[in-house]
N, C-alpha and C positions, 0 to 999 in steps of 0.2 A: 504494500500500500504506500503510494507516494504522497507524503504529507507536507503541508506548509504550516509551520507553527508561527502564529502571529505574536510578535514581540510587543509586550505592553509598554506604554509610555512610562509607567512606574519603574520598569526595569531600566529604561534609558536614564531615568532620574537617579537610580540607585548605583548603576555601574558606569555612568558618564560615557566618555569617548570610547571606552573599552567594552561597551555592552555586548557587542557581537561576539568577541572572543570568550567573554565570561559565560554567555548563554550557550555557546558551542561546547564549552567544557562541561557545563552542567548536563547537556544532552548526552555527551559521550560517557559521563560517569553514571548517570541515572538510567539512561535508556540503552547504553552500549552501542551506539551508532554514531557515525559522523554526519554532521549537518552543514549545509552550504547556505551562505547568506544570499538572499535574493529579494529584489523589489518588484512587486506586481502592482502597477498603478501607484497608489499611495500606501500599499500594504507592505510592512517591513517584516519579512518572513525568514525563517530557517527551514530549508527543505531537507527531508530525510526519508529513508525507507523504514517502515515499521509495520508490524502486524496489528490488526484491529484490537487485539486483546491488550495492547499496551496503552490504550487511550486513557485509562484511569491514571496511569503514571504520568502521561503527558499532562493531564489536567492538574497535577500537583507541582509541576515545574514552577520555579519562582518567577519566571518571566512571562508565563503564558497568558495571553488574552483571548485566544481562540485557536481553532485548528481547521484546516481545509484538506480535503482530498483533492489532489491535483491530477486531472486526467484530460489528455488531449488539449492542454492549455487552458482548461476551465477549472475554476475553484468551487468546490461544493462544501459549504459549511458543515461541520460535524458537531454533534452533541457531545459535550464533555461533562463528565461527572467525577469530581475529585474525591467524592465519598468522605469529605471532611466531617468530623463529629460536630463542629460548631461553625457558625457563619463568619464571614469576613470581618465584621465589625467587632468581634470578640478580641481580635488583635489590632485591627486598623483603626478602631474607634477612638481610643484615647490618644492625645498628643501632649507631649511635654518635652522640655529642653533635655537634650542628651539621650533621647530615646533611640534605641537601635532600629535601623531601617527595617521595616517589616519584610520587604522583598529579600534583603540580605539574610535575615533570620530564617526565612523559608528555605533559602539555599543551604544554610548551615545544617538544618534538620535533614534536608534531602541527602546531603553528603554523608551525614552521620548514619542514616538508614542504609545508604548504599554500602558503606565500608564496615558497618557493624555486623560481624558474622557470628557473634556469640549465640549459642543455642541453649538458653536457660529453660526453654519449654514454657515460658510465660511471655506476656506482652512486653515489648521492649520498654526500657526506662531511660530517662535522660536526667542529667545533672548539669546545671549552669552554676559554676562556683563563683561567678561575679554577675549576679542576675539582675541587678538594678531593680526596676519596677516590673520585671517578669515577662518581657516580650517573648523571650525564647521559651519560657515555660507555657505561656498561653498558646504559642504556635505548636508546641509539642502536644498540648491537649487537643488541638484541632486535628492533628495526625493520629489521635487515639493513643498517645503515649502518657504514662504516668511520669510526673517530673518533680524535681526538687531543685531549689536554688538557695545559694548563700549570698547574703548582702550585708555589708557593714553599716550602711546608712539606716538608722532605726526608724526614720520617718517614712520609709517605703511601705511599712505594714499598714499604716493608716491610709496612705494613698491607694494601695492595691485593694484594700477592703472597701473603700468608698467606691472605687471604679467598678468592682465586681458586684456590689450591691445595686448600683445604678443600672448596670447591664442586665442583671438577672431580673430586676423589676420591670425593665423595659420589654424584655423578651418573655417574661413569665416562665422562667426556667426553674424546674425543681432542682434544688441544690442544698448543700450544707456548707456552712462557713464557720470554721472553728479556730480558736486560738489557744495557745498553750506554750509549754517550754520543752525543749529537748534537754533532759536532765533536770536539775533543780531550778526552781524559780529564783530569780535574783534581781536586785535593783538595777544592775548594769544593763539588763535586757539581753545578755548573751544567751543564745539558744531560744529566744522567744520566736514563735512562728505563727503564721496564719495558713490554714489549709482549706482549699476550696475543692469541693467534689460535686460532680453531676452524676447522672445515672450510669456513666460508663467509665470515667477515669477521674484523676485528681491532679492538683498541683499543690506544692507546699513551699513557702518562702521562709527561710530561717535567718535570723539576725546573728551574724558572727563574722569571724575573720577567716578568709579563704585559706590562709596558711594553716588553719586548724580543721581542715576538711575531714581528716581522719577521725578526730574526736567528735565532730558534729554528725558524721554519717555512720559512725560505728562500723559494723560489719557489712553494711549495705553496699552492694556493687551495682554499677550502672552499665548499660549497653553503650550509651552515648554520653560523652561529655562535650557540651557545645557552649561556647561563650564568645562574647565580643569584648576584647580588652578595651578599657577606657582610653580614649585619646581625644585630642582637641583641647582648646583653650579652657573649657569648663572643668577639665579633669586634671587633678594633681595627685601624686602619691603623698604619703605622710612626710616624706623628705623634701617636698616642694618641687620635685621634678616631674615632667610629664612622661618620662621614660619608665615604664613599669617593670623593667627587666629584673631588678632586685627582688621585687615582690613575686614575680613568676618563678624565679629560681627557688624562693622559699616555699612556693606552693607545689612545685613540680612533682615531688615524690608523693605527696598526699593525693594529688589528682590522679596520678598513674595508679596508685593503689586502689583508688575508688572505681577504677575501670575494670569491668569484668573481662576475663580472657576472651579474646575475639572481638572486643569492643573497639570503638573508634572515638578519637578526640578531635574536635573541629574547633579551631581558634581563628577568629577574625582579629586582625591587628593592623596597626600602621607600620609598614615596613621601613619607615624612616627612623622610628624609635619604638621598639627595638629593631635592630637589623635582623633579617631572617636568620643569619648564622647564629646570632645571640639567642634567639628564641629556640631554635633547634637544639643548641648546646645546653640550654637550660634543662632539657629533658634527657640529656645524655646519661646513660646508665639506668634509665627507668624501664627498660625493656620494651620500648616503643619504636615503630618503624615509620619513617616519613613516606607519604604517598606523593609522587611527583605530579603536581597539578599547576596549571597556569591560570590563576584567578585574580591577579593584581589589577587594580584600576585606580587611577588618580581621582581623588575627590576634590583636592585643592592644592595650592602651592606647597602646603606643609603636611599633607596627608595622602599617602598612597595606600589604600586598603588592600590587604592580601589575606589569604586564608590558608592556614596550615592544617593538614590532616595527618594525624598520627594513629597508628593501629597497634593493638596488642595481640600477639598470636594466641591461638587457642591453647597452646601448650604452656603458656605462662602460668 
């Protein structure tokens, strides 16, 4: 089946001038085929050969706006069903400064699912050890994954709770929203969490230091670790620098230990700080293997976003 995959304007806004190469890499990773860029009238397409049973995976691509069957120079629109558990506005609805781009987040989850080969016999799980206000966790819920996140900013729990209450009231969704502590209750708020559940899966945001992932997660292991490292003028480390490499080096072992054998770690970062070799070296000795992908795209003069994928063998 010769398909034309329509590239969404949201993807062009997320991946900027490099949107074609990023979208082609996603197609190659997720669908296992090569795609060629083509313009049909005003339609910006990637053309590829796929079987009809791959359309549900096509519908979950981060850049997809629609798909056509191309035959004899004619384009026939195809019905796409991504089979998401929740509607778009569960993720795209709220806006705030520093929010991870929703399109990029969907790419991270797609890559994690592609490379996670762990066979736990259960639904796959995801951890975001620097989760902010939970964009990655909410995206994971749309994909049917149970997810947990760690965030040091105590104010996020109130923000997330308010956002979820507003959304569930608007959509009249049956759910539970609970708060508590991982471990003993304390005045510092360490381990305090909010847990949101619907009828199929759940997310949980825990207040804590990502360097203490092992203590906060205990023996729990995850199929996917996906995170977007803070970058840009609004983010600084505790030492006042915008380069997070020292923090990542302190987190690396805990993150790797939280990954189930066969699992995948997907990290979005600004390749100007830290440099790619610094980020890769931070995980040296953790039993992870880098997957060679070309996903870098310039966001601004000071930010070139890239994505690192590391995998843990089943034998680990």
